[in-house]
N, CA, C, O and CB atoms as a CASP TS submission, in Angstrom:
PFRMAT TS
TARGET T0000
AUTHOR 0000-0000-0000
METHOD Language model
MODEL 1
PARENT N/A
ATOM      1  N   MET     1      31.913  -6.201 -45.653  1.00  0.00           N
ATOM      2  CA  MET     1      31.239  -7.418 -46.732  1.00  0.00           C
ATOM      3  C   MET     1      29.588  -7.855 -46.399  1.00  0.00           C
ATOM      4  O   MET     1      29.081  -8.687 -45.647  1.00  0.00           O
ATOM      5  CB  MET     1      32.260  -9.042 -46.525  1.00  0.00           C
ATOM      6  N   ALA     2      29.196  -7.136 -47.087  1.00  0.00           N
ATOM      7  CA  ALA     2      27.679  -7.978 -46.646  1.00  0.00           C
ATOM      8  C   ALA     2      26.558  -9.176 -46.544  1.00  0.00           C
ATOM      9  O   ALA     2      26.259  -9.996 -47.413  1.00  0.00           O
ATOM     10  CB  ALA     2      27.165  -7.611 -46.960  1.00  0.00           C
ATOM     11  N   THR     3      26.021  -9.024 -45.191  1.00  0.00           N
ATOM     12  CA  THR     3      26.227 -10.284 -44.679  1.00  0.00           C
ATOM     13  C   THR     3      24.457 -11.045 -45.732  1.00  0.00           C
ATOM     14  O   THR     3      23.563 -10.401 -46.281  1.00  0.00           O
ATOM     15  CB  THR     3      26.301 -10.187 -42.429  1.00  0.00           C
ATOM     16  N   ASN     4      24.671 -12.858 -45.571  1.00  0.00           N
ATOM     17  CA  ASN     4      24.086 -13.432 -46.830  1.00  0.00           C
ATOM     18  C   ASN     4      23.037 -14.261 -45.838  1.00  0.00           C
ATOM     19  O   ASN     4      23.197 -15.240 -45.109  1.00  0.00           O
ATOM     20  CB  ASN     4      25.261 -14.418 -48.013  1.00  0.00           C
ATOM     21  N   PRO     5      21.548 -13.170 -46.238  1.00  0.00           N
ATOM     22  CA  PRO     5      20.885 -14.142 -44.852  1.00  0.00           C
ATOM     23  C   PRO     5      20.018 -15.387 -45.122  1.00  0.00           C
ATOM     24  O   PRO     5      19.033 -15.795 -44.507  1.00  0.00           O
ATOM     25  CB  PRO     5      19.820 -13.217 -43.909  1.00  0.00           C
ATOM     26  N   LEU     6      20.594 -15.838 -46.114  1.00  0.00           N
ATOM     27  CA  LEU     6      20.243 -17.810 -45.247  1.00  0.00           C
ATOM     28  C   LEU     6      21.305 -17.953 -44.395  1.00  0.00           C
ATOM     29  O   LEU     6      21.431 -19.136 -44.077  1.00  0.00           O
ATOM     30  CB  LEU     6      20.377 -19.564 -46.465  1.00  0.00           C
ATOM     31  N   PHE     7      22.271 -17.102 -43.802  1.00  0.00           N
ATOM     32  CA  PHE     7      23.565 -17.713 -42.791  1.00  0.00           C
ATOM     33  C   PHE     7      23.154 -17.354 -41.485  1.00  0.00           C
ATOM     34  O   PHE     7      22.144 -16.684 -41.700  1.00  0.00           O
ATOM     35  CB  PHE     7      25.199 -17.028 -43.048  1.00  0.00           C
ATOM     36  N   GLY     8      23.256 -17.378 -40.761  1.00  0.00           N
ATOM     37  CA  GLY     8      23.992 -16.551 -38.902  1.00  0.00           C
ATOM     38  C   GLY     8      24.713 -15.887 -39.181  1.00  0.00           C
ATOM     39  O   GLY     8      25.486 -15.745 -40.129  1.00  0.00           O
ATOM     40  N   PRO     9      24.455 -15.349 -38.196  1.00  0.00           N
ATOM     41  CA  PRO     9      25.657 -13.961 -38.107  1.00  0.00           C
ATOM     42  C   PRO     9      27.209 -14.844 -37.889  1.00  0.00           C
ATOM     43  O   PRO     9      28.362 -14.534 -38.187  1.00  0.00           O
ATOM     44  CB  PRO     9      25.278 -12.623 -36.301  1.00  0.00           C
ATOM     45  N   ALA    10      26.659 -15.985 -37.272  1.00  0.00           N
ATOM     46  CA  ALA    10      28.068 -16.794 -36.830  1.00  0.00           C
ATOM     47  C   ALA    10      28.399 -17.706 -38.149  1.00  0.00           C
ATOM     48  O   ALA    10      29.588 -18.022 -38.124  1.00  0.00           O
ATOM     49  CB  ALA    10      27.833 -17.929 -35.273  1.00  0.00           C
ATOM     50  N   ALA    11      27.729 -18.214 -39.268  1.00  0.00           N
ATOM     51  CA  ALA    11      28.148 -18.714 -40.259  1.00  0.00           C
ATOM     52  C   ALA    11      28.026 -17.936 -41.158  1.00  0.00           C
ATOM     53  O   ALA    11      26.871 -17.937 -41.584  1.00  0.00           O
ATOM     54  CB  ALA    11      27.741 -19.708 -40.491  1.00  0.00           C
ATOM     55  N   GLN    12      29.084 -16.837 -41.970  1.00  0.00           N
ATOM     56  CA  GLN    12      28.791 -15.937 -42.770  1.00  0.00           C
ATOM     57  C   GLN    12      30.025 -16.339 -43.789  1.00  0.00           C
ATOM     58  O   GLN    12      29.903 -15.996 -44.965  1.00  0.00           O
ATOM     59  CB  GLN    12      28.679 -14.458 -42.094  1.00  0.00           C
ATOM     60  N   THR    13      30.775 -16.791 -43.531  1.00  0.00           N
ATOM     61  CA  THR    13      32.377 -17.668 -44.218  1.00  0.00           C
ATOM     62  C   THR    13      31.962 -18.628 -44.485  1.00  0.00           C
ATOM     63  O   THR    13      30.797 -19.014 -44.395  1.00  0.00           O
ATOM     64  CB  THR    13      33.760 -18.063 -43.355  1.00  0.00           C
ATOM     65  N   ARG    14      33.158 -19.323 -44.972  1.00  0.00           N
ATOM     66  CA  ARG    14      32.978 -20.604 -44.860  1.00  0.00           C
ATOM     67  C   ARG    14      34.172 -21.603 -43.768  1.00  0.00           C
ATOM     68  O   ARG    14      34.405 -22.806 -43.649  1.00  0.00           O
ATOM     69  CB  ARG    14      32.979 -20.984 -46.384  1.00  0.00           C
ATOM     70  N   GLU    15      34.633 -20.511 -43.209  1.00  0.00           N
ATOM     71  CA  GLU    15      35.228 -21.043 -42.373  1.00  0.00           C
ATOM     72  C   GLU    15      34.375 -20.600 -40.956  1.00  0.00           C
ATOM     73  O   GLU    15      34.841 -20.540 -39.818  1.00  0.00           O
ATOM     74  CB  GLU    15      36.682 -20.679 -42.554  1.00  0.00           C
ATOM     75  N   GLN    16      33.371 -20.392 -41.272  1.00  0.00           N
ATOM     76  CA  GLN    16      32.280 -20.006 -40.203  1.00  0.00           C
ATOM     77  C   GLN    16      31.821 -21.271 -39.470  1.00  0.00           C
ATOM     78  O   GLN    16      31.859 -21.794 -38.357  1.00  0.00           O
ATOM     79  CB  GLN    16      30.956 -19.283 -40.899  1.00  0.00           C
ATOM     80  N   ARG    17      31.145 -21.568 -41.317  1.00  0.00           N
ATOM     81  CA  ARG    17      30.138 -23.156 -41.191  1.00  0.00           C
ATOM     82  C   ARG    17      30.495 -23.868 -41.501  1.00  0.00           C
ATOM     83  O   ARG    17      29.796 -24.838 -41.793  1.00  0.00           O
ATOM     84  CB  ARG    17      29.035 -23.517 -41.702  1.00  0.00           C
ATOM     85  N   ALA    18      31.808 -23.865 -41.642  1.00  0.00           N
ATOM     86  CA  ALA    18      33.039 -25.419 -41.362  1.00  0.00           C
ATOM     87  C   ALA    18      32.910 -25.473 -39.871  1.00  0.00           C
ATOM     88  O   ALA    18      32.759 -26.577 -39.347  1.00  0.00           O
ATOM     89  CB  ALA    18      35.149 -25.182 -41.853  1.00  0.00           C
ATOM     90  N   ARG    19      32.965 -24.087 -38.930  1.00  0.00           N
ATOM     91  CA  ARG    19      32.815 -24.316 -37.289  1.00  0.00           C
ATOM     92  C   ARG    19      31.894 -24.914 -36.919  1.00  0.00           C
ATOM     93  O   ARG    19      32.135 -25.975 -36.344  1.00  0.00           O
ATOM     94  CB  ARG    19      32.707 -23.274 -36.486  1.00  0.00           C
ATOM     95  N   VAL    20      30.432 -24.483 -37.091  1.00  0.00           N
ATOM     96  CA  VAL    20      28.682 -23.769 -36.582  1.00  0.00           C
ATOM     97  C   VAL    20      28.903 -25.675 -37.763  1.00  0.00           C
ATOM     98  O   VAL    20      29.727 -26.220 -37.029  1.00  0.00           O
ATOM     99  CB  VAL    20      27.494 -21.195 -37.507  1.00  0.00           C
ATOM    100  N   LEU    21      28.784 -26.171 -38.320  1.00  0.00           N
ATOM    101  CA  LEU    21      28.953 -27.349 -38.392  1.00  0.00           C
ATOM    102  C   LEU    21      29.608 -28.947 -37.805  1.00  0.00           C
ATOM    103  O   LEU    21      29.253 -30.124 -37.758  1.00  0.00           O
ATOM    104  CB  LEU    21      29.164 -27.069 -39.041  1.00  0.00           C
ATOM    105  N   GLN    22      30.760 -28.105 -37.425  1.00  0.00           N
ATOM    106  CA  GLN    22      31.458 -29.200 -36.620  1.00  0.00           C
ATOM    107  C   GLN    22      30.754 -29.009 -35.135  1.00  0.00           C
ATOM    108  O   GLN    22      30.638 -30.041 -34.474  1.00  0.00           O
ATOM    109  CB  GLN    22      33.274 -28.991 -36.593  1.00  0.00           C
ATOM    110  N   GLN    23      30.355 -27.979 -34.653  1.00  0.00           N
ATOM    111  CA  GLN    23      29.687 -28.139 -33.117  1.00  0.00           C
ATOM    112  C   GLN    23      28.327 -28.184 -33.551  1.00  0.00           C
ATOM    113  O   GLN    23      27.742 -27.177 -33.150  1.00  0.00           O
ATOM    114  CB  GLN    23      29.962 -26.820 -31.902  1.00  0.00           C
ATOM    115  N   MET    24      27.458 -29.080 -34.323  1.00  0.00           N
ATOM    116  CA  MET    24      26.725 -29.160 -34.491  1.00  0.00           C
ATOM    117  C   MET    24      26.727 -30.853 -34.745  1.00  0.00           C
ATOM    118  O   MET    24      25.711 -31.550 -34.748  1.00  0.00           O
ATOM    119  CB  MET    24      26.461 -28.181 -35.172  1.00  0.00           C
ATOM    120  N   GLN    25      27.858 -31.244 -34.917  1.00  0.00           N
ATOM    121  CA  GLN    25      28.243 -32.865 -35.177  1.00  0.00           C
ATOM    122  C   GLN    25      28.723 -33.383 -33.997  1.00  0.00           C
ATOM    123  O   GLN    25      28.538 -34.584 -33.801  1.00  0.00           O
ATOM    124  CB  GLN    25      29.396 -33.168 -36.299  1.00  0.00           C
ATOM    125  N   THR    26      29.494 -32.508 -32.891  1.00  0.00           N
ATOM    126  CA  THR    26      29.582 -32.470 -31.147  1.00  0.00           C
ATOM    127  C   THR    26      28.623 -32.629 -30.288  1.00  0.00           C
ATOM    128  O   THR    26      28.517 -33.573 -29.505  1.00  0.00           O
ATOM    129  CB  THR    26      29.971 -31.343 -30.635  1.00  0.00           C
ATOM    130  N   THR    27      27.849 -31.654 -30.412  1.00  0.00           N
ATOM    131  CA  THR    27      26.480 -31.488 -29.976  1.00  0.00           C
ATOM    132  C   THR    27      25.379 -32.981 -30.267  1.00  0.00           C
ATOM    133  O   THR    27      24.802 -33.546 -29.338  1.00  0.00           O
ATOM    134  CB  THR    27      25.946 -30.075 -30.868  1.00  0.00           C
ATOM    135  N   PHE    28      25.255 -33.467 -31.890  1.00  0.00           N
ATOM    136  CA  PHE    28      24.385 -34.323 -31.852  1.00  0.00           C
ATOM    137  C   PHE    28      26.197 -35.135 -32.911  1.00  0.00           C
ATOM    138  O   PHE    28      27.001 -34.750 -33.760  1.00  0.00           O
ATOM    139  CB  PHE    28      22.365 -33.873 -32.574  1.00  0.00           C
ATOM    140  N   PRO    29      25.958 -36.230 -32.161  1.00  0.00           N
ATOM    141  CA  PRO    29      27.415 -37.361 -32.773  1.00  0.00           C
ATOM    142  C   PRO    29      26.528 -37.656 -34.372  1.00  0.00           C
ATOM    143  O   PRO    29      26.928 -37.235 -35.457  1.00  0.00           O
ATOM    144  CB  PRO    29      27.775 -39.518 -31.421  1.00  0.00           C
ATOM    145  N   LYS    30      25.507 -38.317 -34.196  1.00  0.00           N
ATOM    146  CA  LYS    30      25.101 -39.245 -35.441  1.00  0.00           C
ATOM    147  C   LYS    30      24.981 -38.222 -36.788  1.00  0.00           C
ATOM    148  O   LYS    30      24.934 -38.753 -37.898  1.00  0.00           O
ATOM    149  CB  LYS    30      23.463 -40.094 -35.114  1.00  0.00           C
ATOM    150  N   LEU    31      24.926 -36.602 -36.662  1.00  0.00           N
ATOM    151  CA  LEU    31      24.992 -36.349 -37.920  1.00  0.00           C
ATOM    152  C   LEU    31      26.681 -36.116 -38.297  1.00  0.00           C
ATOM    153  O   LEU    31      27.209 -35.313 -39.067  1.00  0.00           O
ATOM    154  CB  LEU    31      24.001 -35.108 -38.190  1.00  0.00           C
ATOM    155  N   LYS    32      27.174 -36.999 -37.559  1.00  0.00           N
ATOM    156  CA  LYS    32      29.139 -37.282 -38.533  1.00  0.00           C
ATOM    157  C   LYS    32      29.248 -38.585 -38.263  1.00  0.00           C
ATOM    158  O   LYS    32      29.763 -39.149 -39.228  1.00  0.00           O
ATOM    159  CB  LYS    32      30.979 -36.368 -37.758  1.00  0.00           C
ATOM    160  N   THR    33      28.981 -39.373 -37.330  1.00  0.00           N
ATOM    161  CA  THR    33      29.076 -40.820 -37.622  1.00  0.00           C
ATOM    162  C   THR    33      27.830 -41.511 -38.619  1.00  0.00           C
ATOM    163  O   THR    33      28.040 -42.319 -39.524  1.00  0.00           O
ATOM    164  CB  THR    33      29.082 -41.537 -36.159  1.00  0.00           C
ATOM    165  N   LYS    34      26.346 -40.918 -38.162  1.00  0.00           N
ATOM    166  CA  LYS    34      25.619 -41.973 -39.184  1.00  0.00           C
ATOM    167  C   LYS    34      25.001 -40.875 -40.129  1.00  0.00           C
ATOM    168  O   LYS    34      23.842 -40.461 -40.127  1.00  0.00           O
ATOM    169  CB  LYS    34      24.305 -43.133 -38.410  1.00  0.00           C
ATOM    170  N   ALA    35      26.534 -40.331 -41.311  1.00  0.00           N
ATOM    171  CA  ALA    35      25.927 -38.964 -42.072  1.00  0.00           C
ATOM    172  C   ALA    35      26.635 -40.550 -43.171  1.00  0.00           C
ATOM    173  O   ALA    35      27.476 -41.418 -42.935  1.00  0.00           O
ATOM    174  CB  ALA    35      26.779 -36.628 -41.907  1.00  0.00           C
ATOM    175  N   THR    36      25.578 -40.184 -44.574  1.00  0.00           N
ATOM    176  CA  THR    36      25.548 -41.664 -46.036  1.00  0.00           C
ATOM    177  C   THR    36      26.261 -40.139 -46.804  1.00  0.00           C
ATOM    178  O   THR    36      25.889 -38.973 -46.675  1.00  0.00           O
ATOM    179  CB  THR    36      23.184 -42.707 -47.040  1.00  0.00           C
ATOM    180  N   THR    37      27.140 -40.583 -47.426  1.00  0.00           N
ATOM    181  CA  THR    37      27.512 -40.414 -48.292  1.00  0.00           C
ATOM    182  C   THR    37      26.551 -38.375 -49.177  1.00  0.00           C
ATOM    183  O   THR    37      26.940 -37.268 -49.550  1.00  0.00           O
ATOM    184  CB  THR    37      27.302 -42.097 -48.844  1.00  0.00           C
ATOM    185  N   TYR    38      25.451 -39.034 -49.058  1.00  0.00           N
ATOM    186  CA  TYR    38      24.457 -38.011 -49.719  1.00  0.00           C
ATOM    187  C   TYR    38      24.918 -36.789 -48.383  1.00  0.00           C
ATOM    188  O   TYR    38      25.807 -35.938 -48.420  1.00  0.00           O
ATOM    189  CB  TYR    38      22.375 -38.687 -49.834  1.00  0.00           C
ATOM    190  N   ALA    39      24.257 -37.004 -47.629  1.00  0.00           N
ATOM    191  CA  ALA    39      24.089 -36.554 -46.457  1.00  0.00           C
ATOM    192  C   ALA    39      25.605 -35.760 -46.154  1.00  0.00           C
ATOM    193  O   ALA    39      25.584 -34.637 -45.650  1.00  0.00           O
ATOM    194  CB  ALA    39      23.638 -37.792 -45.480  1.00  0.00           C
ATOM    195  N   SER    40      26.989 -36.469 -46.520  1.00  0.00           N
ATOM    196  CA  SER    40      28.276 -35.465 -46.276  1.00  0.00           C
ATOM    197  C   SER    40      28.512 -34.754 -48.060  1.00  0.00           C
ATOM    198  O   SER    40      29.336 -33.848 -48.183  1.00  0.00           O
ATOM    199  CB  SER    40      30.024 -36.649 -45.569  1.00  0.00           C
ATOM    200  N   GLN    41      28.041 -35.056 -48.826  1.00  0.00           N
ATOM    201  CA  GLN    41      27.330 -33.723 -49.768  1.00  0.00           C
ATOM    202  C   GLN    41      27.036 -32.942 -49.570  1.00  0.00           C
ATOM    203  O   GLN    41      27.739 -31.935 -49.482  1.00  0.00           O
ATOM    204  CB  GLN    41      26.504 -33.631 -50.314  1.00  0.00           C
ATOM    205  N   LEU    42      25.690 -33.009 -49.376  1.00  0.00           N
ATOM    206  CA  LEU    42      24.849 -31.719 -48.980  1.00  0.00           C
ATOM    207  C   LEU    42      25.183 -30.593 -47.601  1.00  0.00           C
ATOM    208  O   LEU    42      24.589 -29.535 -47.391  1.00  0.00           O
ATOM    209  CB  LEU    42      23.414 -32.348 -48.698  1.00  0.00           C
ATOM    210  N   TYR    43      26.717 -31.404 -46.475  1.00  0.00           N
ATOM    211  CA  TYR    43      27.411 -30.576 -45.501  1.00  0.00           C
ATOM    212  C   TYR    43      28.434 -29.641 -46.748  1.00  0.00           C
ATOM    213  O   TYR    43      28.799 -28.473 -46.881  1.00  0.00           O
ATOM    214  CB  TYR    43      28.385 -31.696 -44.159  1.00  0.00           C
ATOM    215  N   ASP    44      28.574 -30.713 -47.370  1.00  0.00           N
ATOM    216  CA  ASP    44      29.841 -29.442 -48.108  1.00  0.00           C
ATOM    217  C   ASP    44      29.609 -28.304 -49.030  1.00  0.00           C
ATOM    218  O   ASP    44      30.341 -27.426 -49.488  1.00  0.00           O
ATOM    219  CB  ASP    44      30.879 -30.116 -49.042  1.00  0.00           C
ATOM    220  N   ARG    45      27.527 -28.800 -49.232  1.00  0.00           N
ATOM    221  CA  ARG    45      27.557 -27.608 -50.167  1.00  0.00           C
ATOM    222  C   ARG    45      27.140 -26.632 -49.489  1.00  0.00           C
ATOM    223  O   ARG    45      27.050 -25.483 -49.922  1.00  0.00           O
ATOM    224  CB  ARG    45      26.797 -27.674 -51.372  1.00  0.00           C
ATOM    225  N   TYR    46      26.745 -27.126 -47.972  1.00  0.00           N
ATOM    226  CA  TYR    46      26.229 -26.112 -46.770  1.00  0.00           C
ATOM    227  C   TYR    46      27.863 -24.680 -46.942  1.00  0.00           C
ATOM    228  O   TYR    46      27.990 -23.526 -47.350  1.00  0.00           O
ATOM    229  CB  TYR    46      26.158 -27.404 -44.597  1.00  0.00           C
ATOM    230  N   ILE    47      28.620 -25.599 -46.423  1.00  0.00           N
ATOM    231  CA  ILE    47      29.897 -24.630 -46.249  1.00  0.00           C
ATOM    232  C   ILE    47      30.698 -24.035 -46.727  1.00  0.00           C
ATOM    233  O   ILE    47      31.579 -23.295 -46.291  1.00  0.00           O
ATOM    234  CB  ILE    47      30.521 -24.839 -45.882  1.00  0.00           C
ATOM    235  N   ALA    48      30.098 -24.684 -48.671  1.00  0.00           N
ATOM    236  CA  ALA    48      30.383 -24.363 -49.767  1.00  0.00           C
ATOM    237  C   ALA    48      30.085 -23.104 -49.419  1.00  0.00           C
ATOM    238  O   ALA    48      31.049 -22.345 -49.314  1.00  0.00           O
ATOM    239  CB  ALA    48      29.837 -24.993 -50.842  1.00  0.00           C
ATOM    240  N   GLY    49      28.221 -22.352 -49.057  1.00  0.00           N
ATOM    241  CA  GLY    49      27.466 -21.754 -49.277  1.00  0.00           C
ATOM    242  C   GLY    49      26.506 -21.486 -49.879  1.00  0.00           C
ATOM    243  O   GLY    49      25.899 -20.416 -49.930  1.00  0.00           O
ATOM    244  N   GLU    50      26.236 -22.789 -50.552  1.00  0.00           N
ATOM    245  CA  GLU    50      25.390 -23.133 -51.378  1.00  0.00           C
ATOM    246  C   GLU    50      23.914 -23.606 -50.908  1.00  0.00           C
ATOM    247  O   GLU    50      22.886 -23.686 -51.582  1.00  0.00           O
ATOM    248  CB  GLU    50      26.030 -24.014 -52.040  1.00  0.00           C
ATOM    249  N   LEU    51      24.137 -23.903 -49.502  1.00  0.00           N
ATOM    250  CA  LEU    51      22.280 -24.170 -49.139  1.00  0.00           C
ATOM    251  C   LEU    51      22.211 -24.176 -47.404  1.00  0.00           C
ATOM    252  O   LEU    51      22.833 -24.203 -46.341  1.00  0.00           O
ATOM    253  CB  LEU    51      21.532 -26.183 -49.866  1.00  0.00           C
ATOM    254  N   SER    52      21.397 -24.144 -47.836  1.00  0.00           N
ATOM    255  CA  SER    52      22.250 -23.164 -46.304  1.00  0.00           C
ATOM    256  C   SER    52      21.435 -24.164 -45.264  1.00  0.00           C
ATOM    257  O   SER    52      20.890 -25.034 -45.943  1.00  0.00           O
ATOM    258  CB  SER    52      21.689 -20.822 -45.964  1.00  0.00           C
ATOM    259  N   TRP    53      21.098 -24.385 -43.528  1.00  0.00           N
ATOM    260  CA  TRP    53      21.229 -25.062 -43.112  1.00  0.00           C
ATOM    261  C   TRP    53      19.398 -25.994 -43.216  1.00  0.00           C
ATOM    262  O   TRP    53      19.050 -27.173 -43.151  1.00  0.00           O
ATOM    263  CB  TRP    53      22.027 -24.507 -42.027  1.00  0.00           C
ATOM    264  N   LEU    54      18.677 -24.691 -43.400  1.00  0.00           N
ATOM    265  CA  LEU    54      17.157 -25.085 -43.305  1.00  0.00           C
ATOM    266  C   LEU    54      17.422 -26.124 -44.551  1.00  0.00           C
ATOM    267  O   LEU    54      17.113 -27.296 -44.336  1.00  0.00           O
ATOM    268  CB  LEU    54      15.805 -23.658 -43.558  1.00  0.00           C
ATOM    269  N   GLN    55      17.805 -25.890 -45.450  1.00  0.00           N
ATOM    270  CA  GLN    55      18.269 -26.352 -47.291  1.00  0.00           C
ATOM    271  C   GLN    55      18.687 -28.400 -47.039  1.00  0.00           C
ATOM    272  O   GLN    55      18.217 -29.503 -47.316  1.00  0.00           O
ATOM    273  CB  GLN    55      20.571 -24.990 -48.032  1.00  0.00           C
ATOM    274  N   VAL    56      19.997 -27.685 -46.264  1.00  0.00           N
ATOM    275  CA  VAL    56      20.489 -29.095 -45.966  1.00  0.00           C
ATOM    276  C   VAL    56      19.054 -30.058 -44.956  1.00  0.00           C
ATOM    277  O   VAL    56      18.971 -31.280 -45.078  1.00  0.00           O
ATOM    278  CB  VAL    56      22.207 -28.835 -44.886  1.00  0.00           C
ATOM    279  N   ARG    57      18.306 -29.464 -44.261  1.00  0.00           N
ATOM    280  CA  ARG    57      17.699 -30.245 -43.347  1.00  0.00           C
ATOM    281  C   ARG    57      16.845 -31.142 -44.093  1.00  0.00           C
ATOM    282  O   ARG    57      16.837 -32.372 -44.143  1.00  0.00           O
ATOM    283  CB  ARG    57      16.999 -29.486 -42.352  1.00  0.00           C
ATOM    284  N   GLN    58      15.679 -29.728 -45.018  1.00  0.00           N
ATOM    285  CA  GLN    58      14.685 -30.604 -46.061  1.00  0.00           C
ATOM    286  C   GLN    58      15.588 -31.664 -47.061  1.00  0.00           C
ATOM    287  O   GLN    58      15.373 -32.851 -47.304  1.00  0.00           O
ATOM    288  CB  GLN    58      13.767 -29.401 -47.187  1.00  0.00           C
ATOM    289  N   ALA    59      16.282 -31.095 -47.366  1.00  0.00           N
ATOM    290  CA  ALA    59      16.946 -32.521 -48.271  1.00  0.00           C
ATOM    291  C   ALA    59      16.861 -33.817 -47.549  1.00  0.00           C
ATOM    292  O   ALA    59      16.271 -34.882 -47.732  1.00  0.00           O
ATOM    293  CB  ALA    59      18.653 -32.394 -48.604  1.00  0.00           C
ATOM    294  N   LEU    60      17.545 -33.406 -46.799  1.00  0.00           N
ATOM    295  CA  LEU    60      17.676 -34.624 -45.469  1.00  0.00           C
ATOM    296  C   LEU    60      16.782 -35.526 -45.793  1.00  0.00           C
ATOM    297  O   LEU    60      16.785 -36.566 -46.452  1.00  0.00           O
ATOM    298  CB  LEU    60      17.305 -34.159 -43.835  1.00  0.00           C
ATOM    299  N   ASP    61      15.660 -34.638 -44.922  1.00  0.00           N
ATOM    300  CA  ASP    61      14.255 -35.299 -44.156  1.00  0.00           C
ATOM    301  C   ASP    61      13.430 -36.028 -45.950  1.00  0.00           C
ATOM    302  O   ASP    61      12.732 -37.030 -46.104  1.00  0.00           O
ATOM    303  CB  ASP    61      12.886 -33.444 -43.030  1.00  0.00           C
ATOM    304  N   ALA    62      13.886 -35.068 -46.929  1.00  0.00           N
ATOM    305  CA  ALA    62      12.472 -35.451 -48.302  1.00  0.00           C
ATOM    306  C   ALA    62      13.025 -36.976 -48.022  1.00  0.00           C
ATOM    307  O   ALA    62      12.251 -37.863 -47.662  1.00  0.00           O
ATOM    308  CB  ALA    62      12.652 -34.632 -50.613  1.00  0.00           C
ATOM    309  N   THR    63      15.130 -37.316 -48.318  1.00  0.00           N
ATOM    310  CA  THR    63      15.110 -38.589 -48.271  1.00  0.00           C
ATOM    311  C   THR    63      14.601 -39.893 -47.126  1.00  0.00           C
ATOM    312  O   THR    63      14.710 -41.109 -47.281  1.00  0.00           O
ATOM    313  CB  THR    63      16.188 -38.606 -48.502  1.00  0.00           C
ATOM    314  N   ALA    64      14.027 -39.128 -45.967  1.00  0.00           N
ATOM    315  CA  ALA    64      14.342 -40.295 -44.828  1.00  0.00           C
ATOM    316  C   ALA    64      12.489 -40.962 -44.482  1.00  0.00           C
ATOM    317  O   ALA    64      12.085 -41.862 -43.745  1.00  0.00           O
ATOM    318  CB  ALA    64      15.314 -39.303 -42.986  1.00  0.00           C
ATOM    319  N   GLY    65      11.695 -39.906 -45.511  1.00  0.00           N
ATOM    320  CA  GLY    65      10.871 -40.748 -45.587  1.00  0.00           C
ATOM    321  C   GLY    65      10.251 -41.199 -45.957  1.00  0.00           C
ATOM    322  O   GLY    65       9.717 -42.128 -45.351  1.00  0.00           O
TER
END
């Protein structure tokens, strides 16, 4: 399987990205408890491999401002 440069070595598959997101939400609980519907949709797109985490953060930062 070829690696996708948008994702780190521990986030190449859907399952791995779900685990990475879960770990981030455990470390930073507000990622889950304060997540808007829009943020949840972005998280789903990250897990699906449609967006990198950087793209998720950029989209969230653009709406925060």
